[in-house]
N, C-alpha and C positions, 0 to 999 in steps of 0.2 A: 281970541286967546283960548277960549274954551274949546273951540274946534281944533286948534293946534295941539292943545294938551291931550285931547282925546285921541288924536292921530298918532302921537308918539309911541304909546304902548303897542299900538297895532303894527307899526313899522318894526318895532323890536321883536314882536312875535313872528312877523313875517321873516325877519332875518334869522331867527332861531330855527324856524321851520325849514328855511333854505339850507341852514347848516345841517339839520337832521337829514335832509334829502341828499345832500352831497356826501356827507361823511358816513352815514350809517353809525354803527357802534364804534365809537372812538375813530371817526373817519379821518379824511385827509386834513392837513393843517389848515386851520381857520382861526383867525384872531380878531378880537374886537378892539385891539389896541390897549387892552387892559391886562395882558399876560406876557411874560417873557421867560425863556428857558435858557439857562446857562450851564455849561459843562466845564469841568476842570481843564480838559484839553481835547480838542477834536481828533487828535492822532495820538495813540498810546501804544506802548509795546504790547504785543500779543500776550494775553494772560495776566496783565496787570489790572489794578483796580481803577474804576471810573466813578467819578462823582458828578452829580447834576442837581440843579435846583430849578423849581418852577414858581414864579411869583405872580399873583393875581391881585389887581387893585379893584375892589368892589365898586367904588364910586365911578369907575370908568366903564364898568360892564353893566349896561342897562339890562334889567331883568334878573341880575344876580344880586341885587341889593338886598333882597329879602331872602330869608332862609339861610341855611348852612351850605357853604360851598365844600364839596368833596372832590379832592384832587387824587388822581390815580396815574400810573405810568404803564406804558407798553413799550417793550423792546421788540421791534418789528411787530410780530403778532402774538407775542408772549406777554402776559400780564406779570408785572413785577411790583413788589410792595415798597413803598417809601413812607417817610414820616411827614406829618403835616402839623404846622403850628401857625399861630397868628403873628404876623409881622407888624412892624411900625406903620402908623398911618392907616390902619384898617385893612391892611393887605393880608392875603393868605399865602403862606409859603410852604412848599413841599420839597424835602431833600431826599435824594436817592443815592445810594452807594452800591455799586456792583463790585464785589470783591475780586472776581476774575472775569475779565472780558475776553471770551474765547472766539469771538467773531472777527473775521478780517474786515467786515464792513456791515454796519447796522444803523437803523434809525431809532432814536429814543423819543417817544411821544409823551406829551403832557396832556391829560384829559380831565374834563370836569363832567359831573353828572347833571343833566338837565332833563326834567320830566322822566326820570328813571333810566336815561340812556347816556352812555359815555360818549362825549364829543371831544375830538382832538382840537386843542387850541394853540399848541406850540410844538416844535420839533427841533431836534439837534441831530446831526449826522456825525457818527463816530467811525473812525478807521483804526485798525490795529495791524501791526506787522513787526518787522525787525529792521534794524539798521542795515544798510546795503552791505553785501558781502564783498570781499576783496577780489578784484579781477585777477585772473591767473594766466600764466604762460603767454605773456606779451611778446610778440615777435613782429618784425617789420621787414619788408622787402622793397627795394627801390627798383622800379621798372625803368630800364634804360631807354625804352622807346619814347616815353613821355616824362620821365624823371619824376613821377609821382610816387610818394612813399605810402605804401599800403601796409597797415598794421592789423594784426589779428590777436584776439585774446579770448579767454574763456570766462563766461559769466559765473558768478558764484551762485549760491542758493537763492531762491526767490524770496524777496523781502515782503511780498504781499502789499507793497505800497508803491505809488508812482515814484519812479526813480529816473533821474537824468544822468546819462553817461556821456562823457566828453573825452576825446583823445587830445592830450595837450602836448605841445612842443615848446621848448625854451632854448634859444640859441645864444651863444656868447658873442659879444660885439667884436672880439678879436680872436684870432686863432690861438689855440693852446700850444704850449711848448710840446716838443716831441715826448712821447711817453705812451703808456697804455691808454687806449681810447674806449675801451669797453667798460670801464669802471667809473662809477659815479663819484669816487673820491677826487677825480680830476675834473669834475663837471659841476661846480657849485654855482647855483643860480643867484644872481644879485637882484636887488630890488628894481634896478633900472632895466632888467632883462625883460624883453617882450615875450609874452606867452600867447601862442597861437594854437591852432589845432583844427579838429573836425568833429562833427557829431554824427554818430551812426543813425541811419534811417530804418524805420520799420522794425525796430527791435533787434537788428542784427548786431553781431559782435565784431564788426570790422568797419573800417572807413579809410579813406585815402586823403593824405595831406597833399595839396597841390605844390608844384615846383616853386611857385612864387613865395611860399611860406617857409621854404627850406633853405638851409645854408650848406651847400655842398663843400666837401673837403674840410669841414669843421665839425667839431663834436656838438651834438645837440642832446638835450635831455628830453626824453619822451616817456610819458606815463598815461594811465587811464584813471579818470576820476568818476566815481559813482556817488550820487547824492540823493537822499530822500528826506522826509520830514524828521526822521530820527537820527540822521547823521550823515557822514561822508566817509567813503573808503577809497583808497588809492592802490593801484598795482605797484609792483616793483618798478623803479625808474631805470630806463635804459639810457646810457650815455654812449652814443654812437655817432660816427660820421656816416651820413646817409649813403655815401659811396661804398662804405664797407659792407653794406647789406644789399648792394646792387646785384641783381640776378642777370648774368650775361646771356646772350644768345649762344647756342652750342657751336662748337667748331665743326669743320668739315674734313672728312677723311679723303685725301686725294688719291693715294695709291698704296698698294701693299705688294711686296715682292720678296722672294727668297734670296738670301745671300748665296751666290753661286758656290762658294767653297765650303760653306757651312749650311748644309741643307736643313738643319734643325733650327735655324735662326731666320727671322724675317726683318725687313726694314719697312717702316710705315711713315708716310708723309702726310702732314695735316696742315690746315690753314685755319686762322681765327675768323670769328664772325665780323661782319661789317660794324664799324664804330668802336671796336676794341683794339685796333691796331697799335695804339699808343700805350696800351696797358701791359704791365708785366703780369703774366698769367701763370697759374698753377693748374696742371691738367692731370687727368687720370685716364687710363686705358683699361678696358675689360674685354674678355673674349671667352668663348667656350665652344666645344663641339656640340653638334645637335643632340647627341645622346647624354651629354653631361648635365647633371641637374644644377650645378652651381657654376658661378662665374669665377674666372681667374682675374684678379685685380692687379694692375700695375700702377704704382704711384710714383711721385717725384719727377714727373715730366714738367719742365719749366721752359719758359721762353715765349716769345710772341708768336712764332710759327717755326716750322722746321720738320725734322724727322725724329723718329724714335725706333730703337732696335730692341728686339726681344728674342731670346733663345729658349730651347727646351720644348719646342713643339714636336708633336708626333708626326711621323712620315706618312704621307698619303692620306691626310686627314683634313676634312673641311672644318673651318673655324668661322665664327661670326664675331666681328669687331665693332666696338662703339667707344666714343670718347666724350669727355666733358671737361669744362674749365671754370676757374674763378680767379679773381684778382689775387695775386700773390701776396700783397701787403694787407689783405683784409684780416679782420679779427676772426675769433672763433665763431662769431655770429654770422659770418658771411655765408652766402648761399651758392651752391653749385648750379651751374647751368643744367638744362635738360641734356640727356644723352643725345649724341648726334645720331643721324640716320646710320643704320648698320651697313657693313660691307662683309661679303663672304669671300673666303680665300682658302684654297686647298694647297697644302704643302706638297713637296716632291715625295715620290715613292722611293722605297728601298726594299731590297730582298728581305723576305721574312726571316726572323731570328728566333732563337729559342727552340725548346723541344715541345713536341706535341704529346698531350696526355692521350694514351691509347689503351684500349681494352679489347679482349678477344674471346672467342669461343671456338673450339676446334673439336672435330670428331672424325673418325675414319670414314672414308667414302667407299664402302663396299669392298670387293675383293681385288680392286685394281691397284692397291698399294698407294693410294692417294689419301690426302688429308683435306677435308673441307674446313675452311677457316672463315669465320665471320669477324671481321676487324672493324672496330668503331673507334672514333677519336673525337676530341674536342677541337673546335675551330680555334686558332690562335687568338689571344687577346689583342685588342687594338694596338697596344704598345709594341707587340711582337709581330703583328701582321705587316706593319709598315706600308699599308696601302690596302687595296682591294684584292683579296685572294682570288685567283682565277681557277685553281684546282689543286688536286692532291695526287701524288704518285706513290705506288707501292712496288718495291723491287725486292729481289731475293738477295742482292748484294749491294753494298754501299757504292756510291758514285766516286770514281777516282778521276784524277786530273787527266783530261783528254779522252776519257772513256765513260760513256753513260750506259749502265746496265739496262736490259730490256724491262719494261714495266709489266707487272702481272695485273695491275689495276690502275686506271687513270680516270678520276671522277671529280665532279664538282660537289658531291655529297660528302657527308662525314661518316660514311660507312661503306664497306665493300665486302662482297663474298667472292672468294676465289678458291681454287684447288691447287695444292702444292704436293710435292712428293712426301711420303710418310716420314722420311728422316729429316725433314726441314724443321729447324728449331728457331730460326730467326728470320724476320722480314724487316724491311726498312721503309719508313714512311717520311715523306717530305711534302711541303706546301710551296706553291710558287705564285708570283704575281707578275705584273708587267716589268718589274725591275730585276727579277731573278728568282732563284729557288733557294729554299732554306737548307740548312744542313740536315742530313737524314737522321731520323729518330729510330734507334734500334728497338724493335719489339721482340722480346723473347717469349716463345710459346711454351710456357711452363705447364706442368701437369697440376691439376687441382686435387691434391691429396694431402695437403699440409694440415697442421693443427688448427681446429676451428676456434672461434672466439666463444666467450661466455657472457651471459647477462645483457644481451642486446634488448634495448627498449627504445621506443620513440614517443615523444610528447609534443603537443602543439608548440610551435615557436611564434605563432601569429596566425592571422586568417589565411595566409598563403605560404606558410613555411612550417617545417618540422625539425625539431632537434632530435638527433640520434645519439644515444649514449651506449657505450659498451665497456667491457673490461679488457684490459690489455693482456695478451697471452704471455706465457713465460718466455717463449722464443722471441728474439729481436725481429721487429717488423720494419720493412722498408717503406711501405705505403699501404693505404687502404683504398678499396674500391666499393662505392655505395651504388646499388641499383635500386630503383623503385618503379613500380608499375601500378597503374590504377586497376582496381578490381572491378570488372564489369561482367555482365551476363554473357557477353560475346567477347571472349579473350582476344586481346590485341597485343601489339608490341610497340614500345616506344624506344626508338634507337638513341634518342638524346637524353633518356631518363637515367643518367648515371653520372658520377663524378669521382674524381680521384683525390684523395687526401695524401699528400706527399710527406706529411709529418708522421713518422712512424711511432712517435710517442703520444700522439693525440688519442683521446678517448671520447671525443664529441665531434659532431659535424652538423652543419646547418644545411638543410635541403630547401631550396627556394624555387628551382626551375620547375614549372608545370604543376605546382601544387595548388589545388582548388579546394575550397571549403565543402563540407558535407560529402566528400568522396573518400572511399577507403583505398589505402595504398598498401601493397605488399613491399616490404623493404628487405633487401638482402645485403649483407656485408661480407666482403672477401678480404682477408689479410694477405698481403704480398710479402713472402719471405725471400731470402736470397736465391734459393734454388727451386722454389715451388710456390704454389698458390694454395692458401688454406681453404678447407671446406667451408662453404658459406653458412651463415646462420640467418634466420628469417624472423620477421615480426610484421604486424599490421598496425596501422595508426590512422587517425583522422586529424586534420589540422583544426577543424571546428565541427561540432555536432549540433543537430537540432532534432525535433520530433520527426518521426517517420512521415513520409508523404502520404502513405495509405496504410491501413491495417489489413491483415490477411482476411480473406473471405472464408467464412465458416461453412462447413458442410456437415450434414448429419450422417453418421456412419450406421448407427443403430439406436433404437429407442425401446424402452419397456415401460412398465407402469411406475417404476421408481428410479430409473437411470436413463441417461442419454449420453452416448459417446459422440463427441465432436472431433472433427479433424480439419486441418487447414494446410494450405501450401505455404512454405516459407517465402518471405518477401524477397523480391529481387534486390540485389545489393544496391542498385541505383536508387531504390525507393526507401532504403533503411535510414540514410542520412546520419548514421552513427551505429555504434555497437548496440544491438538489441539486448537490453538487460533483463527483460521479462515480458511475458504475455499475461494479461489479466482477463479472466472470463467473468462476465456479469450475466446473471439471469434473474428474472422477476416474473411473477404470475400476475393475474388480474387484480389481486388484492394488495398489490404493491409490496409483496415480500421480496426484498432485493437481497441477493447474496453474491459473493464474488470469491474468486480463487486465483492465486498467482501461480503461473506455470513457468518452469525453467525454459529459457529460450532455445535449448537444444531439442525440446520436444515439439511434436506437431500434432498431438491429439490429447484429449482430456475427457474424462468420464465424470459427468455430474451425477452425484448420488443424492438420495434422500428426497426425490421428487414425489409429488402427490399423483395418484392415479387419475387418469382422464382429466388432466388439467392443461390449460394453454400457458405456454411460457414464451417470453421474449428473451433472446440471448444475443449478446454481442461481445466482441473481443477488442481489447486495447493493446497495441504494441507500444513499448516504452523504450526510450534510450536515456542516457544520462541527462539529456537536455529537455525531455518532456515525452508525452504520450499522445497517440492518435487513436480515436475510436473508429471501429468498423461499422458496417451496416448491420441492422438487426436481423436475426433469424427467428422465425416463428415455428414452434414445434408443440405438439400435443402428445402427452403421455398416453399409453394404452391402458385398458381396463385390466388385462391379464398379462402376466409375464410370458416369455417365449416358452418356458418349460410347462407352464400351466396350459397354454394353448396347444402345445404338442401333446400333452397328456390327454387333453380333451379330445383332440382329433384322433389320437390313438385309441381311446376308449370307444369313440363313435365308430371308428374303422373296425375295431374288433367286433363290436355288436353287429355291424353290417355284414361282416364276413361270416359271423356265426349264423345270422339269419339266412344268408345265402346258402351256407352249407346245409342247414336244416331243410331249407326249401328244396335243394337238390336231392337230399336224402329222401325226403317225402315223395318227390316225383319218381325217383328211381327204385325205391325199396317197397315192394308190395307187402312184404311181411310187416314192416313198420306201419304202413298205412292200414293194414288189417288189424293191427293191435290198437292203434289210436282211433281209427275210424272204420269199424268193421262194415263189410258190405252186406247189407240186409236185402235178401231177394224180394222182389215185388210179387206178392201172391197173385196179383191180377195177370202177371205174365207167366206164371208157372203152368205146368201141365195139369195140375190139379184145378187151377182156375179155369182152364179152357174146357174141362170136362164137367158137365152138369148132369147128374143122374136124374132120370125121370121121376124117381120117387125114392126118397131115402127111407130105409126101414126105421121104424120107430123103435128106439131102444129105450128101455126103461132106465130112468136115472137112478143111479145108485148113490145113496147118501151115506157118507161116512159118518158113522155115529160119533166117533171121537177122533180127535186129531192125534195121530200117532206119528212118531218119527219114522222116517223111511220113505222110500220113493212111492210115488202115486202110480197105481196100475191103470192101464188103458183098457177100457171096456170093449171098444170096437175099433178096429183099424180097417179102413177102406183103402185099398190100393188101386190107384188109377193108372191105367195103361194107355199110352198114346197110340196114335195110328201107326200102322206099319210104314216104315220108310221115313219116319220123322223122329227126331230126337227132341227130348224136352229142352226148352230154351232156345230152339233154332227156328222158330216160326218166323214167317215173313213179317215185316213191319205192319202190313195192313191188318193182320190179325190183332195186333196190339191196339190199333186204333179202334177196331170194332168190338172191343170188349164191352160187355154190358156193365152198368154201374153196379158196384158191390153194395151189399147191405151193411149198415152200420152195426158194429158189434155191440153186444150188451151182456150183462151179467145177471144171471138168475139165481136167486138164493133158494136152495132146496133144504130146508130144515136147518138144524143148528150147526151143520158142518160148514166147511169153507165153500166159497162160490165155485161153480163149474163154468168154464169158459166154453162158449159156443161160437161157431163160425160157419158161414155158408159161403161157398165159393161158386161163383157163377161163371160160366164160360161155355163155349161150344167147341173147345178144342178136342175133346174126347167123347166118343159115344159108344154105347153098347158094352161098357166095362161092367164087370160083375164084381161083387163084393168078395173080399177074401174071407176065408173061414174065420171063425170068431175066437180062436184060442187067445187067451190073455197074454200080452207081451210081458217080457221081463222089464224090471224097472230101469235097467241101464241101457236099454235099447231105444234109440230115437230114430225117427224117420227123417232122413236128410234128403232134400231135393236138390238138384243141380240145374242151373240154368246158365245164361250168358253173363251173370254178374250184374243184373239190373238192380236198380235202387229199390229201397223198401217201398212196398205198395201200401194202399189204404186198406186197413182192416176194419170191417164194420160188424156191429152186433145188431140184428133186427130186434124190433120191439117184441115180436112173437117168434120164437125159434121155429123155423121150418124143419124140413127133414135134415137134420144136422147130425154131426158126429162130434163127440167131445174131444178136445185137444188138451193135452197135459201141459203143465208148465215145464219149460225146458225144451219143448219141441222146436227145432230150428229147421227151416226150409231154405234151401238155396246154399251156395258155397262155390269154391273154386275147384273142387275136386270133380273127378269123372262121375257122371251119373251112374247110379247103381240102384239095384232093386232093394227096397226096404222090406224085410220079412221078419215075422215074429217067431219066437221059439215055440 
């Protein structure tokens, strides 16, 4: 006993540990048989309140007898708060109320705390949704191949709850009296009436009731029932005879032929499908030509089989025919059969009828008295062509009975160029096919000098059409002719781009032929008067616009330090895609200073002002239409440091300076007097005749010291005249003598008392020998001794430390020059 009592707490602890291991924190449902969870309803309307309670019996839960039991709630993984109280018999009860349950499906857990961990001990599953929606648009079809009744309907909104759907049928034991069969007022179900039906599979909204559950040729009540935990909904009840909703097989077209004497009528033979020979049928016929967008429907064809006639067909036109049938006694819910396989048939042809719309242009053909005419016309409409037109003829006179005039033009096209005499005012145009030729249309070649119209404008009528509006002139108008031509870089001509408005009172017209979006069209309008053609008026238009395909390419025309002139080529009209409303120029420098300017579309250049010198700019252009704009590629430019005028002034100044220097240089080279004034030619004493003569002994002359400095010229004490050798002139010695000159002594100044210094010089040379000294009379102060040589440069003059046999030289004595040598003598 003791051992058993000791093992029981161990098993309880082991069970609780297992609970902890399996559930975790408020883990999966686990019960000790001591807890129960109850909810008010497991299925509730979505958004309504939910109530629940959890009851725990302490004495049945081993391990929970001691201590306080704490109960908590979890809605899926969300903690919700409830109230707890002590119930009868030592139980613990927790109640929970959720005011709005917004989950379509959720689990409500009851948990207790054990060893500080929440453990799940009970669970209740709750679903929420709506009552089933009413099924809609119930319809049934009886398949005559197996006589199964297939019904279709539309499901209502999702109820979020499991819903069972059943198609139910209830049949009367006896046939109803004659009367309406599609109304439920005559189809009342009795308690003894059997209810059968079918259940859709896989969530579909259709199913088929087999033949064995149907009562053919009797009315049955049919409806759809949808049921879930919150209620039931039924569709509208159908009271029908299954044969009234039978879908028959289509009939067969046997033959189609024209009635010989009424070529606009046809007779059509048809036969019913197999299995419907005994039924009275109601059939329909439809047909159309290949170019017609809509079908022509013929109703009221009754009978089991036979023929049908129909008139009003166009001549020489191919038609496509189809037929379908249903039971003639069927209700409004009956189904038509599928359309039969089609048959083609072409009616008989007839000669074309009606007049042709013609337009012309005429001009003189040189000096030959002829008139060149360009005649254009519109092909006859299908109702007037009466078959396939084989060609057109143009004559100068109408066709008369028994005589056909010669043709000046016979073509399969809708235009013709020909030459007629200058006095011709009328030509005649006709069309022909395999059945004959039309009556000729008279074309009067009027002159184009009448009153023009006013206020012509064109607006888009759609992506591929244009509405043209104008003001009616004062004079009565017979008709109007509209011409339009696409504007392209390479001009072309469209022969069919014109139309005639025969209503002379009209002020609008719609152009549809050949109009394409994003293309510009020139439109011209001619008023046709009784005796003349009005002068045309013109306009341009787009049926639809968009941004240009490209922007113009910018080019730099000139640039300076503060301005840049840009230019561009106008966009080709094919690239514009609309009317250019403006050009916008954008420019920015490296510090993201962005500026822009809008330019009139008629301009092709622009000058950007206010730029910074020596700065890099990025420039691009945007071309805009009413529908948007397109940016072009960027152009990089750098402004200059100086303006053009500044550069020109600088170059002009430099050029003038250069020219002046060149002039001065030339003057210096050519003008000896100017050279003499600026750079005087000083003779070289070493090359002079005096330098080449060295006396053996210079007489010693006593130096005379001037006691006081007095104004006036200085007198020369002794003058020695050197005479050259006979046959030689001074300054004409050979170059060898110049090289053999002995070095000259350096000059020096010797001070003789308080007076001014006396200059001494000694000239050495071997050019002259045996010369004697001149007599000694004193020279006058204004006479100077000038020697003349070949213009050699200035020589080196030296003053020796001790004066040898010297002679004094006065200041102002100049030796050499350009003059003829002459003898220096004193007074």
